[in-house]
N, C-alpha and C positions, 0 to 999 in steps of 0.2 A: 562421195560419200558423206555427209557432214560430220565434222568433229566429233568424237566420241558416240555416234550412232551404232556403233558395232558392242560397244560397251552395254548403251542402255538396253538394246536389243537382247544380250545374253542376261542381264541382270532381269529384266522384266519376263523374259521365256523362263527363267529358273527361282520365280519368287517362291514357290510352295516348298520347291527343295532345299534352298537356301536360308529359310526358314526354319526346316526340320533339323540342317547341318548344323547350325548355331546353335541352337536351344541344346542340340546334342551335346557340343561344344559346351555348353554353360555348363548342362548337367554334370558333364565327366571334370571339368575344371577342379573340383575339390575345396571351392570357395562357398564357406558357408552363407555368404550373403546371398545365394543363389537358393538356398533350401527352402527359403520360405516361399517361394514360386511352384506352382505345377508344372506339367510339360506346357499345357497353352499358355499360361503365364509367362513362361521363357521362349516361345516361340513369338507373342505379343510383342517380348523384350526385343529380341532378335530384331523384327522388325520396326521398332522405334528406331533402331540406327541403321538398317540398311533402307529405308523410304527416304530420309533425310539425301543420302547418295542420287537414288533417282530421282529426284527431285532438281536435285543440281544439275543432272544430265539432261533432264529433259528441259532445264531453262538456261542450260549453256551459263552455269554462274556458278563456281565453284563455292563464294563464299555462303551458299546459300543455304550448304552443309551446315557451316558451324550456326548459322539462325536456327534451322531447325535441331541440330544439335542439342544446342544449348534450352531448348522445351525437353526434350529428351531426358536431358540432365535433371533438368526440375521435376518432370514425371518422376525418374529414378530417385531421385532423393526422396519424393512423397509417399514412395513403396518401400522404404527404407534402405536403397542402395547407396552407400557411401560414392562421395563424390572420387574417392582414391580407385574406386571400382568398377566406375565410368570409363575411364582409360583401359582399362584391364577388357572390360566387355568389347571396346571398339577394336582392340588387336585382335580379341578371336574371331568378329566380325572381319575386319581385314585380311585374315588369313584364309580364313572359308574362302571372299572374294579372291583372293589372289590364285588359289586352288581353283576354283572354278574359270576364271579369266582365262589360266596357262590352258588348261584343259577345252577349250569351246572358242579360243580366237583363232582366227587363219592366219597362221604364218605369218603373212603381211601386214597383219592389224595387231599383231598382240605386244609388241614394243608401244605403240601409240596406246593401246587400252591399257598396259600398266601404267603409262607414265600419266594418263587422266587420271587414274585411280587414285595413283600415289599422291597426285597434286590436292585432288578433293580430300583424302583423307588427313595429310599432314593439315590443312586447314582448320579439318577438326580436331587432331590430336593439341596443336596450339592454341586453341579454343578451350577446348578443358582442361590444360596446361594452366591457360591463364584464368580460368574459373576458380581450378584446385586452389591457385596463389592468392587469390581475392579471398574465398573463402576462409582458408588457412590462414590468411592476415587476419580477416576478421574474428575467427575463432579466438586467435592470439589476443586481439584486442577485448572480447567480452571477457576471454579467461581474466586479464587483467583487470576490465573492470569489477568482477566478480569478487579476484581476491582484494580487492581495495575495499569493496562494500565488507566482507567479512572481517579483514584487519579493524576496519572503523566498527562493524558490530561488537567483535569481540575488544574493544578498548572501549565502547560505550558501557559494556556488561561487565567489564571488570570494573570502571567506573563509579557503574550504581553497585555493585559490589560492595565496593569500600564505603559508599555512601551510609547504603543500607546498614553495614555494620557497626560505623560508627553513631550511627541514629538508634540502633538497638544500644549499643555499649554507655552511652548518656544516662538514659534512664534507667538503665538495669544497675550500673554503677551507683545511682541513688537509692536505687529502691536496697540494694543488700549493703551500701555501707548505714541505713536509715534505720534499716529493719534489726541489723547487728546491735545499734545503738537503744534499740528498745528492748534489746534482750537486759539492759542493765535496770534492776531492780530499782536503784536509789532514781530514779529518774521523776521528777516531780509530775502530776498530772498535766498540768498547762504542755508540759516540753513534750509529754508523750503526745498527747494530742496533736501537736504540732507536726512532729516525728511522722505520727499514722495520717496527717494529712499530706505530706509530702510523699509518703509510700502510694496510697491513692490516686494523687495527681500524676505521677510518674507511670504506676502501673496502666493507669486509663489514656495516658499517651502513647504507652506502649500498645496496648491494647488497638487504639485509633491508627496507630503505625501497621500493626500488622493486618487490620481491615482493608487499608489503603493499597498494602500490597498486594493483598489475596485478590482487591476488585482489579487490578492494574493487571496481576497475571492472569485474569479471566478475558479481560481484553485483550492480551497477548495471544491467549489461546482461541481468539473466536467464542469464547462460551458465556459473555453476556446476553441475557435475551430483556426484551421490553414487554412490559406490561401496559399496553397502549388499549387508552379510552378516549372516549369523548370527556375533557376536564374541565373546569372552570378555572383559567389563568388566574383570576384574583383570588380564588380561595391559596392556589398553591403559593402565591407571592405572600398573603398574611401568614400562612403557616411557619413559611422559610424566616418572615420578620420575628415572629413570636418565639422561634429556639434562638436567638441568636439576641433576645432583645435584653434578657440579663446580663450576658458577658457585654453588651453596650452598654447598660447602666453603672454597672461595676465599675467601666473605666471611664464613665462621663462622658459618653458620644451620644450624640443624637441620632436617634433611626428617625427617618423622613419618607414617608408615603406621600409622593402627588398623588393629587386626584384622580381618578382611574376613569376615560373613557368607555365607553360599551366595548365591551371584549368579547369576542367570538370565544365560542367552548372549541378546543385544541383538542386534537387525536393524538395525544403523548401521555407517556409514562410519566405519572403527576409526583412520583416517588422520587425518581431519577431528575427531574428537572427540579425539584424544590431542594435536591442536593445540590445541583449545579449552582441556582440561587445564594442555598446556605453557604458555599466555599467561596463566593463572591461578597457575601456580608460578610462573612468572617473576615476574611483578608483586608475587606473596608475598616473596619473596627481595630484590626490589629494594627495597622499601618497609619493609624489616623489618632494624634494628641489629644489627650484631655479635654474639653470643649469643641471638638472638632464635630460633624457632622457626616452621617452616610445616607444617601439621598438613594430611593428607587422608584422608580416611573417605568409603564409599559402601554404599549399601544400597539393598533393592529397595522402595518405596513403590506398594500399588496395581500397576495398568499402566504404572509409568515406573522406571525407575532412575534415583537420584539419587545426586549426587556433591557432596561442600563440599570446599573448601580453606580453612583459616581460617588467621590468623597473628598474631601479637602485636608489629604493626608500628606506623607512624604513625597509622594509621586514618583515614575519609575524614569530613571534617566533611559533615553534615546537607544541608546545599545541595547538594553536591556528588554526592550517591550517586546520582544519575541521570544527570546530564551526564557520568560518567565512561564511559558506554558510548556516547557520542560521538567520530567522528574527532578524532587529536588533544589530546583532554582527557587533562590530567596533573594529578594531586589536588598535588604539591609539585615542580612547575618545576624549581626548583634541582638536586633530589636527582635527578630522572630526567636530567638535562642531564647529572650526575655519574656516573650509573649506565649511561645510554645509553638507546635506546627513543623511541618518536615521539607513542606513544598512538594507536594502530591498533589493538592487540591485541585488549582488550574490543570494540573494533565489529564486527572480524573473529570473535570467538568468538560473539558475539549473533546474527551472522547463519548461521553452522554450525549453531547451535542452532537457528534459525528454520525452518531447511532439513530439518531431523530432528522437526520437530515440537514441538520442545522451548523451555524457556524459562530464565532465568537472572535469578537475585536476588543483593542484596548486604545483609548488616546489618554497622554497624561505630559502634565507639565512638571518637571523633577523641583520639588519643594512646593508645589501649590496643590497636587492632587491628580487622582486618576479618576477615568469614567472608562468602566467594563462594560458591553452591550453586547447579546446576544440573539441571535434568529433562529425559529424554529418554524416550520411550515404548517399551517394550520391543518391543512387535510392531513398531515400525518407525513413519513417517510415515504422516501419515492420507492414503488413495489408493493405496498403493503396496501391491501384495500381496508378500509374502516369496518369491523366488525358491527354486521348488521343487527345483533343483538343488543349492541351497547347501551345500556338504559338512558343514558344522555344523547340528546339529538344535541345536532350543531348548529342551534342557536344561540344566537348575542348573549350574555349577561347584561342585565342591567347595570349602569356605576355611574355617577356624575361623571357631567359632558364636557368639564373642563379639560381642555388637553395641553399638558406642560410645554415647555420650549427644550427641543431636542436639538438644537444647535450643536453641542457639543458632543454629540455621538456619533460615533466613527462610521 
């Protein structure tokens, strides 16, 4: 008789009874992991562990059991059976098989059958133990990484809270101090007007900060929605320049618009893209000295609209060129305090562009100036279908055909 033939015959001949017996064992184990299965599910679970033994005997390869059992363990995990319960499950199968082999093996074959059964089962238990250790180590590593992310997130939130508190406290202190001074009836009208101007200016700064924080909160909670339509990018650019012109004129900074080529209409939220451009223009004016200039250009590049804002201001150090897109980061804090602003504009701009499926980049030489460029897809964000009822068709907008030099754009 071939090795293991008696064992295979016994298991094959009692397959149905084995499934029933093992399923009952699962049901009576008291383990809540088995409660999710009905009795047919428990029978299937039992066969998932018995069949690998049959295959190992049929092909006379004990290691096949480990191979098939790995698959069984994966299916168990998919059905919510933890890896630690897989070893318990195998033990119940082993006990049932042991009882069956003892009961039905001829006396002269009993020792050989039990030896072979132990050999196969030991391979499976070693495999489950190895898998358990691997999964445990993986879980520990994942827990460690999650903990590190949580600590980093908590640290960033505390830093964010500290910066918000500082930014709120500074204008509030000015408002309170100057408001108290305004209660002095002996103040002259010019002084009173000056103090009222400071209160208004600092209150406006507070309002802008609160609005920016609310906008960031909407980003965090995924509540920001775009009002997409086929829009004229040239009109958006002119509007943004118009909102910044008074500030630029007051500081004696020239705002220049390169001759625009023929630009296609873009499926975008024109108000949000105008805010992006407004933030870039405001920063350009803020960090450019009197007599300097801020230049805007735009062009179509493949399937994208590209817009660039270049200045000859103070520039950005290389180590700061990525950090500037984070909340509250300012490249020159003393100048920022003088000019106003709290360092949220670029972070908000980056979020708006992300919602459009776009991106932003910067090139800068410290002491010479900076060039910010952003790209958005002409056909709109990925996964959004242009509104067929939109009034503006996706046709090109006529404009002067001269193309500016974009060699400095990133």
